[in-house]
MMTF fields as JSON, N, C-alpha, C and O atoms, coordinates in Angstrom:
{
  "mmtfVersion": "1.0.0",
  "mmtfProducer": "UNKNOWN",
  "numBonds": 339,
  "numAtoms": 340,
  "numGroups": 85,
  "numChains": 1,
  "numModels": 1,
  "chainsPerModel": [1],
  "groupsPerChain": [85],
  "chainIdList": ["A"],
  "bondAtomList": [4, 2, 8, 6, 12, 10, 16, 14, 20, 18, 24, 22, 28, 26, 32, 30, 36, 34, 40, 38, 44, 42, 48, 46, 52, 50, 56, 54, 60, 58, 64, 62, 68, 66, 72, 70, 76, 74, 80, 78, 84, 82, 88, 86, 92, 90, 96, 94, 100, 98, 104, 102, 108, 106, 112, 110, 116, 114, 120, 118, 124, 122, 128, 126, 132, 130, 136, 134, 140, 138, 144, 142, 148, 146, 152, 150, 156, 154, 160, 158, 164, 162, 168, 166, 172, 170, 176, 174, 180, 178, 184, 182, 188, 186, 192, 190, 196, 194, 200, 198, 204, 202, 208, 206, 212, 210, 216, 214, 220, 218, 224, 222, 228, 226, 232, 230, 236, 234, 240, 238, 244, 242, 248, 246, 252, 250, 256, 254, 260, 258, 264, 262, 268, 266, 272, 270, 276, 274, 280, 278, 284, 282, 288, 286, 292, 290, 296, 294, 300, 298, 304, 302, 308, 306, 312, 310, 316, 314, 320, 318, 324, 322, 328, 326, 332, 330, 336, 334],
  "bondOrderList": [1, 1, 1, 1, 1, 1, 1, 1, 1, 1, 1, 1, 1, 1, 1, 1, 1, 1, 1, 1, 1, 1, 1, 1, 1, 1, 1, 1, 1, 1, 1, 1, 1, 1, 1, 1, 1, 1, 1, 1, 1, 1, 1, 1, 1, 1, 1, 1, 1, 1, 1, 1, 1, 1, 1, 1, 1, 1, 1, 1, 1, 1, 1, 1, 1, 1, 1, 1, 1, 1, 1, 1, 1, 1, 1, 1, 1, 1, 1, 1, 1, 1, 1, 1],
  "groupList": [{"groupName": "MET", "atomNameList": ["N", "CA", "C", "O"], "elementList": ["N", "C", "C", "O"], "formalChargeList": [0, 0, 0, 0], "bondAtomList": [1, 0, 2, 1, 3, 2], "bondOrderList": [1, 1, 2], "singleLetterCode": "M", "chemCompType": "L-PEPTIDE LINKING"}, {"groupName": "ARG", "atomNameList": ["N", "CA", "C", "O"], "elementList": ["N", "C", "C", "O"], "formalChargeList": [0, 0, 0, 0], "bondAtomList": [1, 0, 2, 1, 3, 2], "bondOrderList": [1, 1, 2], "singleLetterCode": "R", "chemCompType": "L-PEPTIDE LINKING"}, {"groupName": "THR", "atomNameList": ["N", "CA", "C", "O"], "elementList": ["N", "C", "C", "O"], "formalChargeList": [0, 0, 0, 0], "bondAtomList": [1, 0, 2, 1, 3, 2], "bondOrderList": [1, 1, 2], "singleLetterCode": "T", "chemCompType": "L-PEPTIDE LINKING"}, {"groupName": "LEU", "atomNameList": ["N", "CA", "C", "O"], "elementList": ["N", "C", "C", "O"], "formalChargeList": [0, 0, 0, 0], "bondAtomList": [1, 0, 2, 1, 3, 2], "bondOrderList": [1, 1, 2], "singleLetterCode": "L", "chemCompType": "L-PEPTIDE LINKING"}, {"groupName": "GLY", "atomNameList": ["N", "CA", "C", "O"], "elementList": ["N", "C", "C", "O"], "formalChargeList": [0, 0, 0, 0], "bondAtomList": [1, 0, 2, 1, 3, 2], "bondOrderList": [1, 1, 2], "singleLetterCode": "G", "chemCompType": "PEPTIDE LINKING"}, {"groupName": "ALA", "atomNameList": ["N", "CA", "C", "O"], "elementList": ["N", "C", "C", "O"], "formalChargeList": [0, 0, 0, 0], "bondAtomList": [1, 0, 2, 1, 3, 2], "bondOrderList": [1, 1, 2], "singleLetterCode": "A", "chemCompType": "L-PEPTIDE LINKING"}, {"groupName": "PRO", "atomNameList": ["N", "CA", "C", "O"], "elementList": ["N", "C", "C", "O"], "formalChargeList": [0, 0, 0, 0], "bondAtomList": [1, 0, 2, 1, 3, 2], "bondOrderList": [1, 1, 2], "singleLetterCode": "P", "chemCompType": "L-PEPTIDE LINKING"}, {"groupName": "ILE", "atomNameList": ["N", "CA", "C", "O"], "elementList": ["N", "C", "C", "O"], "formalChargeList": [0, 0, 0, 0], "bondAtomList": [1, 0, 2, 1, 3, 2], "bondOrderList": [1, 1, 2], "singleLetterCode": "I", "chemCompType": "L-PEPTIDE LINKING"}, {"groupName": "CYS", "atomNameList": ["N", "CA", "C", "O"], "elementList": ["N", "C", "C", "O"], "formalChargeList": [0, 0, 0, 0], "bondAtomList": [1, 0, 2, 1, 3, 2], "bondOrderList": [1, 1, 2], "singleLetterCode": "C", "chemCompType": "L-PEPTIDE LINKING"}, {"groupName": "ASP", "atomNameList": ["N", "CA", "C", "O"], "elementList": ["N", "C", "C", "O"], "formalChargeList": [0, 0, 0, 0], "bondAtomList": [1, 0, 2, 1, 3, 2], "bondOrderList": [1, 1, 2], "singleLetterCode": "D", "chemCompType": "L-PEPTIDE LINKING"}, {"groupName": "GLU", "atomNameList": ["N", "CA", "C", "O"], "elementList": ["N", "C", "C", "O"], "formalChargeList": [0, 0, 0, 0], "bondAtomList": [1, 0, 2, 1, 3, 2], "bondOrderList": [1, 1, 2], "singleLetterCode": "E", "chemCompType": "L-PEPTIDE LINKING"}, {"groupName": "GLN", "atomNameList": ["N", "CA", "C", "O"], "elementList": ["N", "C", "C", "O"], "formalChargeList": [0, 0, 0, 0], "bondAtomList": [1, 0, 2, 1, 3, 2], "bondOrderList": [1, 1, 2], "singleLetterCode": "Q", "chemCompType": "L-PEPTIDE LINKING"}, {"groupName": "LYS", "atomNameList": ["N", "CA", "C", "O"], "elementList": ["N", "C", "C", "O"], "formalChargeList": [0, 0, 0, 0], "bondAtomList": [1, 0, 2, 1, 3, 2], "bondOrderList": [1, 1, 2], "singleLetterCode": "K", "chemCompType": "L-PEPTIDE LINKING"}, {"groupName": "SER", "atomNameList": ["N", "CA", "C", "O"], "elementList": ["N", "C", "C", "O"], "formalChargeList": [0, 0, 0, 0], "bondAtomList": [1, 0, 2, 1, 3, 2], "bondOrderList": [1, 1, 2], "singleLetterCode": "S", "chemCompType": "L-PEPTIDE LINKING"}, {"groupName": "VAL", "atomNameList": ["N", "CA", "C", "O"], "elementList": ["N", "C", "C", "O"], "formalChargeList": [0, 0, 0, 0], "bondAtomList": [1, 0, 2, 1, 3, 2], "bondOrderList": [1, 1, 2], "singleLetterCode": "V", "chemCompType": "L-PEPTIDE LINKING"}, {"groupName": "TYR", "atomNameList": ["N", "CA", "C", "O"], "elementList": ["N", "C", "C", "O"], "formalChargeList": [0, 0, 0, 0], "bondAtomList": [1, 0, 2, 1, 3, 2], "bondOrderList": [1, 1, 2], "singleLetterCode": "Y", "chemCompType": "L-PEPTIDE LINKING"}, {"groupName": "TRP", "atomNameList": ["N", "CA", "C", "O"], "elementList": ["N", "C", "C", "O"], "formalChargeList": [0, 0, 0, 0], "bondAtomList": [1, 0, 2, 1, 3, 2], "bondOrderList": [1, 1, 2], "singleLetterCode": "W", "chemCompType": "L-PEPTIDE LINKING"}],
  "groupTypeList": [0, 1, 2, 3, 4, 5, 6, 7, 8, 9, 6, 5, 1, 6, 10, 5, 11, 12, 7, 13, 13, 1, 14, 5, 11, 5, 2, 0, 7, 9, 6, 5, 1, 3, 11, 5, 7, 1, 3, 3, 3, 1, 9, 4, 7, 5, 10, 6, 6, 6, 11, 5, 3, 4, 5, 2, 5, 5, 9, 6, 9, 5, 14, 7, 2, 3, 3, 8, 5, 3, 14, 2, 1, 13, 4, 15, 5, 16, 11, 6, 3, 3, 4, 3, 4],
  "groupIdList": [1, 2, 3, 4, 5, 6, 7, 8, 9, 10, 11, 12, 13, 14, 15, 16, 17, 18, 19, 20, 21, 22, 23, 24, 25, 26, 27, 28, 29, 30, 31, 32, 33, 34, 35, 36, 37, 38, 39, 40, 41, 42, 43, 44, 45, 46, 47, 48, 49, 50, 51, 52, 53, 54, 55, 56, 57, 58, 59, 60, 61, 62, 63, 64, 65, 66, 67, 68, 69, 70, 71, 72, 73, 74, 75, 76, 77, 78, 79, 80, 81, 82, 83, 84, 85],
  "secStructList": [7, 7, 7, 6, 6, 7, 7, 1, 7, 7, 6, 6, 1, 7, 7, 7, 7, 7, 7, 7, 7, 7, 7, 7, 7, 7, 7, 7, 7, 7, 2, 2, 2, 2, 6, 6, 7, 7, 7, 3, 3, 3, 6, 6, 3, 3, 3, 7, 7, 1, 2, 2, 2, 2, 2, 2, 2, 2, 7, 6, 6, 6, 6, 6, 2, 2, 2, 2, 2, 2, 2, 2, 2, 6, 6, 7, 7, 7, 7, 7, 7, 7, 7, 7, 7],
  "xCoordList": [13.448, 13.311, 14.623, 15.508, 15.014, 15.838, 15.848, 14.891, 16.39, 16.511, 16.472, 16.758, 16.096, 16.571, 18.571, 19.296, 18.849, 19.729, 20.785, 21.941, 20.117, 21.107, 21.22, 20.431, 22.319, 22.813, 21.8, 21.352, 21.437, 20.484, 20.826, 20.098, 22.528, 22.845, 24.107, 25.124, 23.587, 24.841, 24.425, 23.444, 25.598, 26.06, 25.881, 25.231, 26.633, 25.753, 24.412, 24.012, 23.771, 22.38, 21.419, 20.594, 21.362, 20.811, 19.053, 18.466, 18.745, 17.211, 16.399, 16.694, 14.985, 14.285, 13.621, 12.92, 14.006, 13.551, 12.156, 11.526, 11.764, 10.369, 9.805, 10.359, 8.729, 7.328, 6.987, 6.535, 7.05, 6.409, 5.322, 4.725, 4.71, 3.168, 2.804, 1.628, 3.651, 3.496, 2.865, 3.348, 2.0, 1.518, 1.046, 0.645, 1.488, 1.837, 0.4, 0.026, -0.158, -1.436, -1.407, -1.09, -1.725, -1.989, -3.275, -4.083, -3.858, -5.653, -4.924, -3.97, -6.15, -6.208, -6.721, -7.821, -6.62, -7.049, -7.857, -7.55, -9.578, -10.176, -9.943, -10.218, -9.474, -9.181, -10.181, -9.766, -11.753, -13.155, -12.466, -11.972, -12.977, -12.889, -11.794, -11.76, -11.026, -9.461, -9.819, -9.645, -10.19, -10.201, -10.769, -10.279, -12.837, -13.982, -13.678, -14.338, -12.461, -12.018, -11.977, -11.959, -11.956, -11.902, -11.115, -11.742, -9.796, -8.717, -8.805, -8.924, -8.673, -8.074, -6.648, -6.513, -5.648, -4.095, -3.9, -4.168, -3.587, -3.274, -2.629, -2.992, -1.361, -0.545, 0.151, 0.4, 0.351, 0.601, -0.086, 0.363, -1.346, -2.113, -3.362, -3.859, -3.681, -4.401, -6.06, -6.102, -6.86, -8.285, -9.077, -9.248, -9.674, -10.671, -12.026, -12.265, -12.828, -14.475, -14.911, -14.397, -15.509, -16.526, -16.665, -15.974, -17.319, -18.293, -16.918, -16.383, -16.407, -14.915, -14.245, -13.321, -14.528, -13.984, -14.385, -13.862, -16.074, -17.029, -17.278, -17.812, -17.012, -17.083, -15.789, -15.892, -14.747, -13.481, -13.585, -12.879, -14.737, -14.906, -15.15, -14.601, -16.543, -17.396, -16.815, -16.844, -16.0, -15.31, -13.723, -13.038, -13.17, -11.29, -10.421, -9.192, -11.186, -10.717, -10.835, -10.569, -11.235, -11.863, -10.631, -10.23, -9.998, -9.031, -7.481, -6.561, -7.712, -6.708, -6.371, -5.282, -7.708, -7.974, -7.515, -6.813, -8.284, -7.93, -6.426, -6.305, -5.704, -4.355, -3.54, -3.056, -3.824, -3.371, -3.733, -2.792, -4.854, -5.346, -4.071, -3.582, -3.699, -3.488, -1.752, -1.032, -1.37, 0.319, 0.179, 0.633, -0.407, -0.3, -0.879, -0.957, -1.497, -1.66, -0.263, 0.006, 0.379, 1.278, 2.349, 3.217, 2.588, 3.11, 4.55, 5.561, 3.837, 4.568, 4.505, 4.538, 4.433, 4.057, 3.486, 3.906, 2.796, 2.307, 2.723, 2.636, 3.502, 4.219, 4.529, 5.582, 3.208, 3.226, 4.833, 5.25, 5.323, 6.094, 5.811, 5.442, 6.029, 5.792, 7.284, 7.82, 7.483, 8.737, 8.31, 7.237, 9.105, 9.049, 10.111, 11.13, 10.025, 11.326, 11.215, 12.042],
  "yCoordList": [21.208, 20.927, 21.064, 20.657, 21.655, 21.014, 20.592, 21.048, 19.628, 18.968, 19.996, 21.192, 19.345, 20.134, 20.037, 19.057, 21.494, 21.337, 21.497, 21.662, 21.412, 22.159, 23.499, 24.444, 23.355, 25.297, 25.427, 24.713, 26.666, 27.693, 27.662, 27.23, 28.318, 28.37, 27.235, 27.123, 26.528, 25.357, 25.058, 24.469, 25.719, 25.808, 24.832, 24.795, 23.432, 21.947, 21.736, 20.727, 22.555, 22.447, 23.419, 23.768, 23.889, 25.439, 25.138, 24.147, 26.166, 26.601, 25.944, 25.882, 25.281, 24.717, 25.583, 26.407, 25.264, 26.612, 26.047, 26.696, 24.57, 24.213, 23.457, 22.396, 23.192, 22.081, 21.714, 22.448, 20.204, 19.163, 18.95, 19.438, 18.407, 17.989, 16.885, 16.68, 16.062, 14.573, 14.164, 14.658, 13.465, 12.677, 10.871, 10.169, 10.74, 8.984, 9.043, 9.968, 7.856, 7.54, 5.896, 5.014, 5.74, 3.887, 3.459, 4.097, 2.674, 2.295, 0.847, 0.131, 0.887, -0.65, -1.457, -0.962, -2.587, -3.991, -4.231, -4.073, -4.85, -5.56, -6.883, -7.579, -7.384, -8.669, -9.646, -10.462, -9.595, -9.758, -10.65, -11.732, -8.943, -9.251, -9.846, -10.704, -9.405, -10.04, -11.834, -12.555, -12.225, -13.81, -14.711, -15.761, -13.585, -13.726, -14.105, -14.83, -13.384, -13.741, -14.949, -15.723, -15.376, -16.442, -16.936, -17.238, -17.133, -16.987, -18.529, -19.125, -19.256, -20.464, -20.454, -20.087, -20.707, -20.681, -22.047, -23.119, -22.187, -23.18, -22.846, -22.112, -23.836, -24.058, -22.396, -21.767, -21.951, -20.551, -19.198, -18.059, -19.65, -18.498, -18.33, -19.305, -17.419, -17.326, -16.783, -16.137, -17.231, -17.15, -16.657, -17.399, -15.313, -14.518, -15.125, -15.454, -15.25, -15.173, -14.571, -13.472, -14.829, -13.968, -12.734, -11.766, -12.582, -11.234, -10.818, -9.868, -11.368, -10.565, -9.498, -8.8, -9.377, -9.068, -7.626, -6.584, -8.375, -7.178, -6.344, -5.262, -6.6, -5.572, -4.508, -3.567, -4.728, -4.363, -2.973, -2.015, -2.909, -1.615, -0.493, 0.605, -1.087, -0.254, 0.306, 1.499, -1.111, -0.19, -0.152, -1.135, 1.109, 0.578, 0.342, 0.31, 0.17, -0.692, -2.279, -2.915, -2.592, -4.259, -4.765, -5.929, -3.581, -3.938, -4.206, -5.016, -3.276, -3.355, -4.706, -5.123, -5.131, -5.974, -7.542, -8.414, -7.531, -8.996, -8.274, -7.688, -8.065, -7.509, -8.775, -9.907, -7.647, -8.308, -10.026, -10.768, -10.567, -11.97, -12.739, -13.818, -12.089, -12.586, -12.78, -13.711, -11.423, -11.362, -12.559, -13.649, -12.468, -13.476, -14.601, -15.137, -15.322, -16.168, -16.918, -18.108, -16.171, -16.585, -16.921, -17.362, -16.817, -16.934, -15.749, -15.918, -14.733, -13.576, -13.307, -14.486, -12.749, -12.319, -10.45, -9.792, -10.102, -8.718, -8.43, -8.971, -7.001, -6.368, -4.756, -4.249, -4.234, -2.75, -1.808, -1.828, -1.433, -0.307, 1.008, 1.296, 2.06, 3.484, 4.681, 5.244, 4.694, 4.658, 6.52, 6.777, 7.229, 8.452, 8.616, 9.065, 8.171, 8.979, 8.7, 9.14],
  "zCoordList": [8.452, 9.947, 10.414, 9.662, 11.733, 12.724, 13.363, 13.99, 14.102, 15.429, 16.685, 16.62, 17.745, 18.879, 19.365, 19.534, 19.442, 19.066, 18.636, 19.025, 17.578, 16.128, 15.693, 15.662, 15.388, 14.873, 14.056, 13.159, 14.591, 13.415, 12.274, 11.38, 12.013, 10.451, 10.445, 11.131, 9.435, 9.238, 7.687, 7.234, 7.003, 5.372, 4.787, 3.743, 5.555, 4.957, 4.664, 4.084, 5.002, 5.094, 4.662, 5.506, 3.602, 3.026, 3.51, 3.945, 3.262, 3.297, 2.285, 1.091, 3.025, 1.402, 1.022, 1.609, -0.767, -1.53, -2.268, -3.103, -1.745, -2.61, -2.061, -2.35, -1.178, -0.563, -1.392, -2.271, -1.52, -2.155, -2.185, -1.225, -2.884, -3.276, -2.848, -2.545, -2.754, -2.651, -1.467, -0.448, -1.331, 0.127, -0.198, -1.127, 1.529, 0.921, 1.944, 2.665, 1.735, 2.317, 2.686, 1.888, 3.783, 4.753, 4.365, 5.041, 3.59, 4.199, 4.834, 4.53, 6.074, 6.508, 5.757, 5.509, 5.117, 5.217, 6.071, 7.253, 5.556, 6.427, 6.504, 5.526, 7.51, 7.753, 7.119, 6.296, 7.533, 7.474, 5.786, 5.468, 4.933, 3.321, 2.784, 1.902, 3.292, 2.711, 2.812, 1.829, 3.776, 4.497, 3.381, 2.964, 2.647, 1.923, 0.371, -0.373, 0.109, -1.094, -1.378, -0.421, -2.413, -2.889, -3.888, -4.904, -3.919, -5.441, -5.209, -4.139, -7.06, -7.125, -7.506, -8.673, -6.969, -6.997, -8.259, -7.717, -9.455, -10.097, -11.579, -12.499, -11.359, -12.499, -12.382, -13.409, -11.313, -11.398, -11.645, -11.518, -12.048, -12.172, -11.159, -10.594, -11.036, -9.588, -10.73, -11.777, -10.137, -10.824, -9.739, -8.772, -9.759, -8.923, -9.314, -10.476, -8.398, -8.825, -9.786, -9.997, -10.3, -11.622, -10.494, -10.814, -9.396, -9.036, -8.622, -9.193, -7.813, -7.521, -8.687, -8.269, -9.693, -10.811, -11.289, -11.684, -10.927, -11.267, -10.06, -10.306, -8.807, -7.965, -7.73, -6.942, -8.388, -8.238, -9.043, -8.727, -10.364, -10.88, -10.355, -10.45, -9.459, -8.543, -7.373, -7.072, -6.384, -5.794, -5.685, -5.967, -5.236, -5.702, -4.44, -4.488, -3.246, -2.325, -2.009, -0.99, -3.016, -3.445, -4.54, -4.519, -5.648, -6.416, -5.427, -5.548, -4.608, -3.424, -2.235, -1.839, -1.904, -1.245, -1.958, -1.446, -3.51, -3.94, -4.271, -3.196, -4.718, -4.998, -3.558, -3.552, -2.517, -1.089, -1.149, -0.865, -1.453, -1.145, -2.131, -1.795, -3.215, -4.211, -3.951, -4.311, -3.123, -2.857, -1.725, -2.073, -0.393, 0.662, 0.727, 1.832, -0.563, -0.703, -1.423, -1.255, -2.074, -2.77, -2.27, -3.023, -0.941, -0.385, 0.535, 1.216, 0.023, 0.866, 1.927, 2.28, 2.907, 4.333, 3.981, 3.029, 4.696, 4.696, 5.697, 6.8, 5.153, 6.21, 5.598, 5.212, 5.689, 5.459, 5.363, 6.521, 4.939, 4.563, 4.158, 3.019, 5.358, 4.707, 4.771, 5.725, 3.747, 3.062, 2.325, 1.778, 2.465, 1.93, 1.247, 1.77, -0.433, -0.948, -2.246, -3.045]
}
């Protein structure tokens, strides 16, 4: 694709020959669900409650929420970044 005002014929920018099938998707994390996860952080080891591990098998979003809880409670700030590359 070209921007407005870009020359129609530019030898440095050849025509596209292939369309990629890559898809990027973002999922919003429910703050109430994130806060409801109880993690015990002890000596560098995170211990989720047993019911959280059982829920992750049935609900794929539970895995993402559990990992987000682990990351944010380990001291990292949650700042989503959408990048295609």
